N, C-alpha and C positions, 0 to 999 in steps of 0.2 A: 435627122436619124432621127427614129422614136425607138428606147428601147421599153422592154418589157422585161420587168422583175417577177420572174415567176416562184413564188415560195412554191415548193413541192414537196415540205413536212407532210407527216402523217396526218397531222390535224387539219391539213388543207381537204382530205378526203368527200369532208360533207359540203364543199360549197356549193352553190351551182355555178358552174363553169359555165354553162351555158349560156346564160344571163350576162357574164360577165361579157363573154368573148361577144355577145351580141355588142355591149356597149364600145367596145373594142372595132368592130367590124363596122358601126356608122362614124366613129371617131377617123380612122383610116380611109372610110369611101370619101365622106365630107374633103377631106383634108387632103386628097390624092396624095397618101405617102404610097412610096414607090419602095423604101428599105423599111426595114425593120431587125432589130437586136434582139437576141433572146440570149438571159442570163438566170441561170438554176440559182435555188439560192439553198440550201437544207442546211448541215451542219456545215460547210463552206460555200466560198460564191464564185461559179463556175460561167464561164463566156459559154455558150452553148452551138450560136448560130449566127448568121446576118444572110436576111433571103429574102422574102417577097412576103406580103401579110398572110397570104394563102399559106404558101411553105411555114414559117413559123404557124402560123394558128393551128397546121398539122401535128406540128410538134409537140406544142404543148399539150394537146386531146391527149397523145400517147404518153406522156411524163409520168411516172410510179411515182406516188405520194406518198412518202416513208422518210423516217429519220428526225433528226430535230431540226430545229431554225437556230440563227445565230447572225443577226443584225448585224453585230460588230466585223460582221466578214465582207458587207458589202463597202467596196471602194471606188470610187470613179472619180475621172479628173473632170477638173473643171470647163466647162463646154464642149464637154464629152457627146452631146446629147440635146436635141431642142426638147423632148419632151420624157420622163419617163413615168410608164406603168408600173406601180408596185400591187401585184396580186397577190394579196397577203392576208391575213386576220388580224395581223400583229403580234401576235403570241411569241415570245420569247422561250426559248426550251433549255439552251445553256448558252456560256461563253460570253463574249463580248455584247456590249446590248447598245452602242452606240454605232448607227450604221453611217457610212462617208459619201453621200450622194456627190460633192462637187460642190459646184454652183448650179447644177443642173437643176429644174423644174420640176417636182414629185408630183403624183398623182396617185391617187391610191383606189383600188378597186375591191372591194370586197362583201361577198353576197352569204356571208357566215356568222349568224345571229351571237355564235360564241367567238367573239373576238374583242382585239383590247381597240378599241373605237378610239378612246383619247391620245394611244401610240400614235395610231395610223395618223388620225387629225393633227397632231403636232407637227409629222415628218413634210405631211403637207405645208402645212402652215410656213415652216420654219424656209422649206426649200419654194416657196411662190405658188405651191401648186393649190 
């Protein structure tokens, strides 16, 4: 089971979502992924849906980018997912700053030059991604 954590905050409006989705398209196809969980990160962390990649991709494209980002609201159980893809610029705007990804592997995708690359690298390094 693959989980996509979509940072849907205001700062994400300037990223190249098409480029990020192309990477995910290749991964999903190559690895024959059939089930994808989508979670939305803004002021809080919300389960959105679990479905096929094409259905989740459609939801991602329809998601409005607004609000802030609170990485500390991310809470995942150990071994909940085979991998988590964090689509984010890594820019924290308020609240708790430390996400809890459990022991799940985390991979970050970011196409925005204005990003906290150090935060994204550290999250992936600590989580084996």
